[in-house]
N, C-alpha and C positions, 0 to 999 in steps of 0.2 A: 372141228368140234363146235365152234361158235354157231355155225350154220344149223347144226342139228338142234341146238338149244333154241335158236330163233324159229326153226320149223316147229318144234314142240310148242312154243309159246303161240305161234300162229294157229296151230290146230286147236289148242285150248280156247283161244279167243273165238275162233270160228264156231266151235261146238257151243260155247256159251251164247254167242249172238244168235245162232240158229235156234237154240232152245227157246230163247225169248221171242224170236220171229214166229215160231210155231205155237207158242203158248199164249201170247198176248191176244191174238184174234179169238182164241177160244174163250178167254176172259171177256172179250167184247161181246161174244155171242150170249153169254150168261148175263152180262150187264144190260144188253139190249132187251132182254126178257124180264128185267127187274123194273119195279115201279120207281119212277123218279123220286128222289128224296127218302127212299126206304133205307133201313139199316143195311140191307143187302147191297143196295146201290152204293152207299157210302163206303162199304168194305171193299167193293170192287175198285172204287176210285183209288184207294190207298194201295191195293195190290198192283194195279196197273201202273201207277206212278212209280212205285219202288222198282218194279221189274224193268220198266223203260229207262229210268234215270240211273239206277245203280248196277244193273247187269247188262242190259242190251247196249246202251250207248257207250259205256267204257269198252265193252267187248268189240263193238264196231270200230272204235278208234284204234284199238290194238290190232285188229285185223287189217285195217288200212295202213298202219305203220309197218307191220311185219311183212305183209304180202308183197307189196312192190319192192321192199328191200330184199326179200328172198329172190324175186325174179331178177333183180339186178345182180345179186351175188352169184346166181346160177347161170347168168348170161342168157336169160330167156326173155328179155324185155321186148324183143321183136318177133318172137314166135307167134304164129297164128292162134294156137290154142290159148296162149297167155293173153292175147288181146281179146279173144272171145270170153275168156274167164273174167277179165276186168270189166267187160261190158255187162256180164251177169252180176258181178258184185256192185256195179253202179246201179243196176236195176234193184238189187236187194237193198241198197242204201235208199233208193227212192221209196221202196215199200216201208222201210224203217221210218222215213220222214212222214209218209202218209199215216202210219200208225201213231206217230206223235200228234198229228192233227186230229185224228179220231179220239185220241186220249184227251186232248184239250176240249173237244166237243163234249165228251162224257163228263169231264170235270166241271164244265159249266152247265150241265144238265141241258145241253143243246144237241144231243145226238138225234139225227133224223134217219139213220140207216137201220135196216132190219137185221135181225139175227141171221137170216139167210145170207145177206150180203157178207157178213163177217165169216160165215162158214165157207163161202166161196173164196174170200180173200185169204183164208187160212191155207189154201192149196197153192197159192202163188209162190211163197218161199220154198215149198217142197219141190215144185217144178224147177225153179232156179237152182236149188241144191243138187238135184239130179244132173242137170246140165253141167254144173261146175265140177262135180266129182268125175263125170265122164271126160270132160276136157282135161283135167289134171292127170287122171290115171291113164287114159287111152291116148291122149295127145293126138287126136285125129287129123290135125293139120298144123 
C-alpha cells in the first residue's frame, strides 16, 4: 500500500513539474515581446519567479526523491528502460536549470533571446515527456 501512495505522490509531482516546464517558456515568449521596464514586464517577472520557485522547483525535488525510490522498491534500478528514463529526467532537470538562468536574465532586464527561441524551447519538455511515458508504459528494453 505504501508503494501506491508513493507512486501517487510521484505522479502528482511529475504533473506539477511538467505543467511548469510547459508554461514557463510560454511566459518567456510573452515577456520577450514586452518592453523592458513596462508594467507588463514587471508582472511577468513576478509570475515567472513564483512559478519557478514555488511550484516547479519543489515538484522537481519531490519527483527526484520519489522516482528513484520507486525504482528501488520495484526492483527496476538496473532495467534498461529505467536507465533511459533517468537520462530523460536528467535532461528535464537541465532544461529546468536553463529556465532558471533565463528567468534570472529577465529579472535583471538582460534577456537577449527572442520570443521565437522560447517558442522552440517550449517543445523540448514535450519531447522528453513523450519519451518518458513510452519508456515507463511500454518498457521497450
